C-alpha positions in Angstrom: 9.3 10.7 24.5 11.6 13.7 24.5 11.2 14.2 20.7 7.4 14.3 21.2 7.8 16.9 23.9 9.9 19.0 21.5 7.3 18.7 18.8 4.4 19.6 21.1 6.1 22.6 22.7 5.4 25.0 19.7 1.8 23.8 19.5 1.2 24.5 23.2 2.6 28.0 22.9 3.9 29.9 26.0 2.7 27.2 28.4 5.2 24.6 27.3 5.7 23.3 30.8 2.9 20.8 30.3 4.3 19.4 27.1 5.6 16.3 28.8 2.2 15.6 30.4 0.4 16.2 27.1 2.8 13.9 25.2 2.3 11.2 27.8 -1.5 11.6 27.7 -1.5 11.4 23.8 0.7 8.4 23.8 -1.5 6.5 26.3 -4.6 7.3 24.3 -3.1 6.1 21.0 -1.8 2.9 22.6 -5.2 2.2 24.1 -6.8 2.6 20.7 -4.2 0.5 18.9 -4.5 -2.2 21.6 -8.2 -2.5 20.8 -7.5 -3.2 17.1 -4.6 -5.6 17.6 -6.2 -7.6 20.4 -6.7 -11.2 19.5 -10.2 -11.2 20.8 -11.2 -8.8 18.1 -9.4 -10.8 15.4 -8.7 -7.7 13.3 -5.1 -8.0 12.4 -3.3 -7.5 9.1 -2.2 -11.1 9.1 -5.8 -12.3 9.5 -7.0 -10.0 6.8 -4.3 -11.0 4.4 -5.0 -14.7 5.0 -8.7 -14.1 4.4 -7.9 -12.4 1.1 -5.6 -15.3 0.2 -8.4 -17.8 0.8 -10.8 -15.8 -1.4 -8.2 -16.0 -4.2 -7.7 -19.7 -3.7 -11.4 -20.4 -3.8 -11.9 -18.3 -7.0 -9.0 -20.2 -8.5 -10.3 -23.6 -7.5 -13.7 -22.8 -9.0 -12.2 -21.6 -12.2 -9.9 -24.6 -12.6 -12.7 -27.1 -11.9 -15.7 -25.4 -13.6 -13.8 -23.9 -16.6 -13.1 -27.3 -18.3 -16.6 -28.6 -17.5 -18.4 -25.7 -19.2 -15.9 -25.7 -22.1 -16.6 -29.4 -22.6 -20.4 -28.9 -22.4 -20.0 -26.1 -25.0 -18.0 -28.2 -27.4 -20.4 -31.1 -27.0 -23.3 -28.6 -27.7 -25.0 -29.6 -24.4 -25.0 -26.1 -23.0 -28.3 -24.7 -23.9 -30.3 -21.7 -22.8 -34.0 -22.2 -22.1 -36.1 -20.0 -24.3 -33.5 -19.6 -27.1 -33.8 -23.2 -28.4 -35.8 -22.5 -31.6 -34.0 -19.2 -32.5 -30.4 -20.2 -31.6 -30.2 -24.0 -31.8 -33.0 -24.8 -34.3 -34.8 -27.3 -32.1 -36.8 -27.8 -29.0 -35.0 -28.3 -25.7 -37.4 -31.1 -24.6 -38.7 -34.0 -26.6 -42.5 -34.3 -26.4 -44.3 -37.5 -27.5 -47.9 -37.2 -28.5 -49.3 -40.5 -27.2 -52.8 -41.7 -27.0 -53.0 -41.2 -23.2 -54.9 -38.0 -22.1 -52.4 -36.5 -19.7 -53.1 -32.9 -20.5 -49.9 -32.4 -22.6 -50.4 -32.4 -26.4 -48.0 -31.2 -29.0 -45.8 -29.5 -26.4 -48.6 -27.4 -25.0 -49.9 -27.8 -21.4 -53.7 -27.8 -21.2 -55.6 -27.6 -18.0 -57.4 -30.6 -16.7 -61.2 -30.3 -16.6 -61.2 -32.0 -13.2 -58.8 -29.4 -11.8 -61.2 -26.6 -12.6 -63.9 -28.0 -10.4 -61.8 -28.2 -7.3 
């Protein structure tokens, strides 16, 4: 505390007699503020934050390790397709439509409205 008194004396000017009281007041205020941030009820600690960052890295790594080979395999097997780019990129339709004799409203890949639905 004596070194803080010596540092505060030039700042206080001619009235340096209260340097000790000012130093004590400042130290108490800083300790009160620092106690609020390091209290376990607030759970804001550098250890907690570092552990949270570590868990984020672990989760991103796990997703990369598990999903990377899956999507690579789908790409190699040509099963990874983007809807809407089938004719232009892949040369075929994404879904196989069968034109059967049943009147189900779907013919040649086009959806047609049912006449019964229009009257409802």
